[in-house]
N, C-alpha and C positions, 0 to 999 in steps of 0.2 A: 498667237494666242487666240483662244475662242471662249465664248461665254454661253451659258444657257439662255433661253428666251427670257426667263425671269430676271437674270442678271443684266441682260441687255436692256430690258425695260427699266430696271432700277437706275442704270447708268444714264439713260436718256433724260432723267429728271435731275441730274447732278447740278448742284449750285455751288457747293464748296469745292475747293481745289487745293492740292498740295503745290507749293511753288518755292522757288528760290526767293529770298528776301531781296529788297532793293540794294543795289551796289553800283559802283562806277560802270561796270560792264552792262548791268541790267537795271537802269534807274527806277523802273517800275516793277521789278521782279520778273520772273518768267516761269512758265510751266516747264516740265522736264521731259517733253516729248522727244524721243530719239529720232523721229522722222516726221516731217510735216507738222501739222498743227493739231493732230489728234492721234489716238492709238496708244501704244505702250509708253508709259512714263517710267524712267529708270534713273537710279542713282548708283554709282559705283563707289565703294568705300574701301580704303586700305584698313587692315586690321589695326585697331588701336586709335584710329583717327575719328574725329568728331566734326560734324557740320551743323549749322543752324538752318532750319527750314521754317516755312510758314504754312498755316492752314488758313486760307483766305476765303472770302465770299460767304461768311457766316451771318446768321441772324444776330443782331446785337445782344439778344438775351440767351444765345446758345451756350450750352455747357458741353462742348464736344469731348470725346475721348478718342484716342488713337489706339487701334489694335494691330498687333503684329502676328502674321501667320507665316511661320517658317515653312519653306517648300523644299522638296527634294530636287526640283528643277524648275526652270521658267515655264515649262509646259504642264506642270502639276496644277490643274484647275479644280480638282475635287475639293481641296481645302479652301479655295476661294469661295466656293459655293456654300460650304458648311461653316466657313469662318472659324475653323478650329484646327489645332494641330498639337500633337504630343511631343514634337521635336523641340530641342532647346532653342532659346532665342538666338537669333543671328545678330541683332543689334539691341542696344539699350536706348530707351526713349525717355526723355525728361518730361516733367510736367509742363503743360501748356502755360504760357505767360501772356499777359496783355488782356485787352478787352476790345469791345467793338466788333467789327466784322473780320478782324485778322488777329490770329494768335501765333506766337512763336514757340518753337521747341527745338531740342537738339537730338541728333541721332549719332550714336557711336557704334562702330563695328566691333563686335566682341568675339566672333568666331567666323571661319569661312562658311559661306552658304548663301542661300537666296531666301529673302523674306518679302512679303508684301505688306505694306502699311495701308490700313483701312480706317476710314472715319465715316460717320453717317453723312450721306449726301455727297461724298467725294469719290472720285475715281481712284482706283488702286495705284499705289506707287511701289514699284519693284526696287528693292535694295539688294545689290549683289556685293558681298564682302569677300575679301581675300587679300593675298599678298601679290601686288602687281609686278609683273616681270617685263623685261624689255622685249621689243620686237626680236624675233628669232635671229641669232647671229650677230647682234649688235651689242657692243660693250657700253656705248653711250646711247641714250634714247631720251631726249627731252620731253617727248610726249608721255612716256611712262613716268618720268619725274613729276610731271604735273599731276597725274593720277595718284602717285604716291604721296604728294604733298596735300592733296585733298582740298584745293580751292574749288568749291562747287561751281562757281561761275565759269572758271577756266575749263574745268572738266566738261561742263555742259557744252561749251563752244567747241571743244575738240571732239566730243561725241557727235555733235551735229556735223562736223566736217568729215569724220570717219564714216558716217552714214550717208555722205555725199549730198546733204541738203544744200540747195542752191543759195540759201540766204546765210551761208556761213561766212565768218570773218575773212577767210582766206580765198574767197571767190572774187577775182577781180571783175567779173561780169555781173555780180549781184547788183540789184537796184541801189542799195545803200552805198556800195563802194563806188559805183559810177557817179552817183549823185555827189559824193564827197570828193573823189579824186579824179573823175573824168574817165574816159575810155582808155583802154590799153595801158593802164597804170600798174603794170606787173611789179616793177621794182618798189613802188610806194606801198602797194598792198602787201607784198612780202615783208617789207621792213616794218610796216605798222603792225601787222598781225603778229610778227615775231616779237616785237617790243612789248605788245600788250600781254601776250600769253606766256612768253618764256623769259626774256630779259631785254632791257634796252639795247638796241643794236643800230649801227649805222653802216653805210657803205664803206668798205675798206678794200677796194678792188685793185689788184695789180695783175698785169697780164702774165699768163703762163705760157703763151705761145711765142713763136719766133715771127717777127714782122714779115709780111709778104713783100715781094718786089713792088715798087710803086706802081699804082694803077692809074697812070696819068690820063688814059683815054678809055672810051667805052670798049674799044677793040681789045684793050689789055685784059678786060675781065670776061671776054666772051668764052674763053676756054677754061675759066677758073673752076677748079674742082675742090671738094672737101679734102682730098688727099694732098692738096697744095698747102694746107694748114698743118704746121708741124710744131712740136712742143720742145722746150728745153726740159729734159727729164729731171735734172736736179731742181730746177725752179718749180716744176709741177709737184714734185715730192715735197719740197718745202711748203708749198701751199696746202697740200693734204695734211701734213703734220701740224700746221698751224690751225687748220680747221678742227682737227682732232683735239689739239690742246685747248681750244676754246670750248669745245663740247664738254671736256672733262671739268670745266669750270661752270657749266650750265649755260654757255653762251651759244646761240645759233650763229650761222654765218650766211650772209647774203652773197650769192655768187652770180656772175654773169655768164650767159650761155649763148651759143649759136645753135639754131635749129635748121635754118635754111641758109646755105652759103651762097649769097648773091652779092653782086657789085653794081652800083649805080654811080657814074662819074660825078654826079652832083653831090654825093655824100649822103644820100637818103636811103642807104642800105647798111647792113652790118659791116660789110667790107668798105673801108674808107680809101679815098684816092691815094693817101700816103702809105698804104699797106697795113695800117692798124685796123683793129676791129672795134666797133661801137655796139655793145649789146643792147643799147636803148633804141637802136634803129630797127626797121623792118628786117626780119631774119634773126634778130636777137631776142633775148628773154632774160628774166631774173627769177630765181627761186631761193628758198631758205633751206639750208642744210640743218637738220635737227637730230641726226644720229650718225654713229660711225662705228666701225670695227676697230679692234685693238691694233691691227696692222695698218690702219689708215688707208685701206684699199677699197673699202665699200662704205657708202654714205647714204643715209635715209634723207629724203628731201620732201618738202611740201611744195607742190606746183600750184600756183594761183590761177592757172588757166584751166577751167573745168574740162575734164576728160583729157587733159594734156598728158597725164600720167595715171596709171592705174595699178593699185597694189592692195592686197588684203592685209590689213594690219594684224600682226600676230602677237602683239603685246597683250598682257592681261593675266587672268588667273588660270592656274593649272586645272585642266579638265572642263573649262567653261569657255565657250566660243563667244566672247563678248561682242565682237564686231564681225558679224556673219557675212557681210557683204564686201565686195571689192570697193575700195575707196577710190574715187575719181580725182583725188587731189594729192596722191602720194606716189613716190617712185624711188628707185635706187640707182645711184651712180656707182660705177665700178671702174677701177684701174685696169686697163687692158692694153696689151701691146698690139699696135696696129702694124701688121707686116707691110701693108701698102705704103705706109708713111715712114716706116723705120723708126718709130718712136712710140712711147706710151700715150694714151689718151684717157681722160676721165669722162665717161659717157654714160647715158642712161642705159641700164640693162635692157636688152631687147624685149623682155617680157613685161617690163613696167613702163617704158617710155611710150609715147603715142605712136600708134601704127600708121606712119605716113605712107602714102601711095608711092612716094619716091624713096628708094633705099638710101639715097644720099642725104635724106632729111631726118635728123634725130637730134636729141638734146645732148650737147657736149659742153663741158665747163671750160671756159676760156680765160676767166679772171676771177680773183677772189683774194682773201687774206694771204699774206706772204710770211709775216713774222720776221 
């Protein structure tokens, strides 16, 4: 988005601001920047849904009005400069309520389209309205469900994640998460984020793999390879069907992974001396599954390790690219038959999982719900 010199100068003196009201997720409210702490502010709304917003930072004696300028696209800046449009309204806006430096109002999406909300002294707020669809190829998509439900705080958190902001709730390396949970708390961050945004969830992990021979000595693990890890096909399928069943109820699933297949006889690695795997040890990982296909063979997951998985989220409105950038916190697991092991595996699709330098290192589901 670009502005004329006059518009840029006007925005440099902005005092008022559109924001989300205070809530459990944002106790002091928050601006709706999609990236960083400046630039485009955006709200996505499902047709027929309504949210409450605030116009804050006002003079106590101010009598502000909010104007709506329907746009043909996000790049249509002519109407922003002229503040006029002959197009029908995209949203309905209630009268402002309250007094002092902050006023409340509601916005309801009435037709598909893009509009910008303007008020004297405030930066523009883009509102994009439509019927939100799932990520392409997925019958269940909890991310899309949040946008369809229109909880503005949850939508904003997911928008920030989908635009790969480092301060998002699902980044285990964010300053806030490290302060609260400590370093390398992937399981805790995945569980907490999923509980806050989607539905309360807890660990319910059962192994899908066949135990390895006992690793009694360091020598026993020297020649250990990923191909030594095999799965019980019936058990793995039960797990996939249980994850799918939970998704149909709006429930995410926390699953344990292995990304580096290593053994330490002291037990400080993912492969344990007794031949079992511990996904909480080095070489292991945790993520949250938030979407799935009808055949329970493909799953959408949120990876709390930044840049650990990369996927462009394709959910949203027809004809509008709501999330233009590749997200560094999303990936896809797929059921695939591994000829070298003679069994199926549920692993990160090569074009979404992290590009490790070692071909034997990638994300693979080893444990999760069983049903």
